[in-house]
C-alpha positions as CSV (number, residue, x, y, z in Angstrom):
1,K,-11.5,-91.0,-12.1
2,D,-12.9,-94.4,-10.9
3,I,-14.6,-92.9,-7.9
4,F,-15.5,-89.4,-8.9
5,K,-16.4,-90.2,-12.4
6,E,-14.5,-86.9,-13.8
7,S,-10.8,-86.6,-14.6
8,F,-8.7,-84.1,-12.6
9,D,-8.3,-82.1,-15.6
10,A,-12.2,-81.8,-16.1
11,V,-12.8,-80.7,-12.5
12,F,-10.2,-78.1,-12.5
13,E,-10.5,-76.9,-16.1
14,H,-11.8,-73.6,-15.0
15,L,-8.3,-72.8,-13.2
16,A,-6.3,-74.0,-16.3
17,N,-4.6,-71.4,-18.4
18,N,-4.4,-68.9,-15.5
19,G,-8.2,-69.0,-15.1
20,R,-8.9,-68.7,-18.8
21,G,-9.4,-72.4,-19.2
22,G,-9.0,-74.6,-22.4
23,A,-5.6,-76.2,-21.4
24,K,-4.3,-78.9,-19.1
25,V,-4.2,-77.8,-15.5
26,S,-0.6,-77.1,-14.3
27,E,0.8,-76.9,-10.9
28,E,1.0,-73.0,-11.3
29,D,-2.8,-73.0,-12.0
30,L,-3.5,-74.7,-8.7
31,R,-1.8,-72.1,-6.8
32,S,-5.1,-70.1,-7.4
33,L,-7.0,-72.4,-5.1
34,L,-7.9,-71.5,-1.6
35,F,-8.6,-73.8,1.1
36,G,-9.9,-72.8,4.4
37,D,-12.2,-73.9,7.2
38,F,-15.4,-71.9,7.3
39,L,-17.0,-74.1,9.7
40,R,-19.5,-72.7,12.1
41,P,-19.0,-74.5,15.4
42,D,-22.2,-72.9,16.9
43,L,-24.3,-74.9,14.3
44,E,-25.5,-78.6,14.8
45,V,-23.6,-81.0,12.7
46,E,-26.5,-81.4,10.4
47,E,-27.0,-77.7,10.0
48,R,-23.2,-77.2,9.0
49,F,-22.3,-76.5,5.3
50,Y,-19.5,-75.4,3.3
51,E,-19.5,-73.3,0.1
52,E,-16.9,-72.5,-2.9
53,V,-15.0,-69.2,-2.1
54,K,-14.8,-67.5,-5.4
């Protein structure tokens, strides 16, 4: 919270309660997160970007 100025639950509240929000984020809620590497290596470093996948 000191660095990002947001609490963990505030950042991930859209995942809480099985995607319905309004509750404390549980370990089970976090299972819906998807992490991946969508980098396009053919782009220059300054042109590379990432987007949240929904």
